C-alpha positions as CSV (number, residue, x, y, z in Angstrom):
1,M,35.9,17.2,-3.5
2,Q,34.6,15.0,-0.8
3,L,31.7,15.0,0.7
4,L,31.5,14.1,4.9
5,P,28.6,11.9,6.1
6,L,25.6,13.8,6.8
7,A,24.6,12.5,10.4
8,P,23.0,10.3,11.6
9,D,22.3,8.9,8.1
10,L,23.6,10.0,5.3
11,S,26.6,9.2,3.4
12,F,28.2,9.6,0.2
13,P,30.7,7.1,-1.4
14,P,32.0,7.7,-4.3
15,L,31.2,6.0,-7.7
16,G,33.5,3.9,-9.4
17,R,33.8,3.6,-13.2
18,S,32.5,0.2,-13.2
19,P,29.3,-0.6,-15.4
20,D,27.2,-1.4,-12.4
21,D,27.6,1.9,-11.1
22,L,27.3,3.7,-14.1
23,L,23.9,1.8,-14.5
24,F,23.0,2.4,-11.2
25,S,23.4,6.3,-11.8
26,F,21.3,6.3,-14.7
27,R,18.5,4.1,-13.1
28,V,18.1,6.8,-10.6
29,K,18.6,9.3,-13.0
30,Q,15.8,8.0,-15.4
31,A,13.3,7.7,-12.3
32,A,13.9,11.2,-10.7
33,I,13.8,13.4,-13.9
34,G,12.6,10.5,-16.8
35,P,9.2,11.9,-16.2
36,Y,9.7,15.4,-16.5
37,V,12.0,14.5,-19.9
38,T,9.5,12.3,-20.9
39,Q,6.7,15.4,-20.9
40,K,8.6,17.2,-23.4
41,W,10.7,14.8,-25.8
42,G,9.9,11.5,-24.6
43,W,12.0,8.9,-23.3
44,D,14.9,7.8,-25.9
45,E,16.9,5.3,-24.0
46,D,20.0,4.8,-26.3
47,Y,20.2,8.9,-26.6
48,Q,19.6,9.1,-22.8
49,F,22.0,6.7,-21.5
50,A,24.8,8.0,-24.1
51,V,24.3,11.5,-22.8
52,H,24.7,10.3,-18.8
53,Q,27.2,8.1,-20.0
54,R,29.5,11.1,-20.9
55,H,28.5,12.9,-17.8
56,F,29.2,10.1,-15.8
57,E,32.8,10.0,-17.4
58,E,33.5,13.6,-17.1
59,K,32.2,14.3,-13.5
60,P,32.7,12.8,-9.8
61,F,29.8,11.0,-9.1
62,F,28.5,9.9,-5.5
63,A,25.9,7.5,-4.3
64,I,23.6,9.0,-1.9
65,E,23.3,6.2,0.6
66,R,20.7,6.2,3.9
67,G,22.3,3.6,5.9
68,R,23.1,0.6,3.3
69,A,20.5,1.6,0.8
70,R,21.3,3.6,-2.1
71,I,18.8,6.5,-2.7
72,G,20.4,8.8,-4.9
73,T,23.4,10.1,-6.9
74,I,25.1,13.9,-6.9
75,S,27.8,15.7,-8.3
76,V,29.8,18.0,-6.6
77,Q,32.9,19.8,-7.4
78,Q,35.5,22.7,-7.1
79,I,36.0,24.2,-10.5
80,G,37.8,27.6,-10.6
81,H,35.9,29.8,-8.2
82,H,32.9,28.1,-7.4
83,I,31.4,24.9,-7.1
84,R,29.5,22.7,-9.3
85,F,26.4,21.1,-8.1
86,G,24.7,18.7,-10.0
87,E,23.6,15.1,-11.2
88,F,21.3,15.3,-7.7
89,Y,18.7,12.9,-8.1
90,I,16.9,11.3,-5.5
91,L,14.6,8.0,-5.7
92,P,11.1,9.0,-6.3
93,S,10.3,6.9,-2.9
94,D,12.7,9.2,-0.7
95,Q,11.6,12.6,-2.7
96,R,9.7,15.7,-0.5
97,A,10.7,13.5,2.5
98,G,13.8,15.6,3.6
99,P,17.0,14.1,2.2
100,G,17.2,16.5,-0.7
101,T,17.0,19.2,1.5
102,R,19.5,18.1,4.2
103,I,22.0,17.4,1.3
104,L,21.8,20.4,-0.3
105,A,22.2,22.4,2.8
106,H,25.3,20.1,3.6
107,C,26.6,21.0,0.2
108,L,26.3,24.5,0.8
109,D,28.0,24.4,3.9
110,A,30.6,22.7,2.5
111,A,31.1,25.7,0.0
112,D,30.5,28.0,2.9
113,S,33.5,26.8,4.7
114,L,35.7,27.5,1.2
115,S,33.8,30.9,0.8
116,L,32.7,29.8,-2.5
117,P,29.5,30.6,-4.7
118,V,27.7,27.1,-6.1
119,Q,26.0,27.2,-9.3
120,L,23.8,24.6,-10.8
121,E,21.4,24.1,-13.8
122,Y,17.9,22.2,-13.8
123,L,15.2,21.6,-16.5
124,K,13.2,24.9,-16.3
125,W,9.6,22.2,-15.5
126,N,11.0,20.7,-13.2
127,P,9.4,22.0,-9.8
128,V,13.0,21.6,-8.1
129,G,13.5,25.1,-8.6
130,S,11.8,26.3,-5.5
131,L,14.1,23.9,-3.5
132,Y,17.2,25.9,-4.6
133,K,15.4,29.3,-4.3
134,R,14.3,28.6,-0.6
135,H,18.3,27.9,-0.6
136,G,19.3,31.5,-2.1
137,F,20.0,30.4,-5.4
138,V,19.1,33.2,-7.8
139,V,18.5,32.7,-11.7
140,T,21.8,33.8,-13.3
141,G,21.1,33.0,-17.1
142,E,18.9,30.4,-19.2
143,T,19.2,28.2,-22.2
144,E,16.1,27.2,-24.3
145,I,15.5,24.4,-21.5
146,H,17.7,25.4,-18.4
147,W,17.2,27.7,-15.8
148,L,21.1,28.7,-14.6
149,M,21.2,29.2,-11.0
150,E,23.9,30.6,-8.3
151,R,24.1,31.2,-4.6
152,P,26.7,33.7,-3.8
153,A,29.4,32.8,-1.3
154,H,28.5,32.9,2.3
155,G,31.8,33.4,4.2
156,F,32.0,32.4,8.0
157,G,31.0,35.1,10.3
158,Y,27.4,36.0,7.9
């Protein structure tokens, strides 16, 4: 699934499988959710990198660029009859400044154009859940550490 640019300033170029793209995506993740991981378990660099590398190899990753600056990552893909939204990490300097809300709404519009629900998960103690709830996501399940959420499909004419 491709993500079209979001006027006037955001674009989502696909990340390749290069070591530089892997390291960039890992460092963004570390900056964005490292404090929440550390709060629960501490930060084991080798373990976290291995987990991230596995995800990087399994999913399509996109950079989030504002102008020419990379400010985050995202993974959006159609899996069967839903859209999987994840790996949504924005550098702390750009958090709570609007791009996350705009990007999420943009992805939901893309899912709506396909009339597909959107699924995601996030760490239970990460405050990002309030963003997802504001956009119509509801809890559909949980693991020991994650809330599982879904936003129902909205077709045109709703």
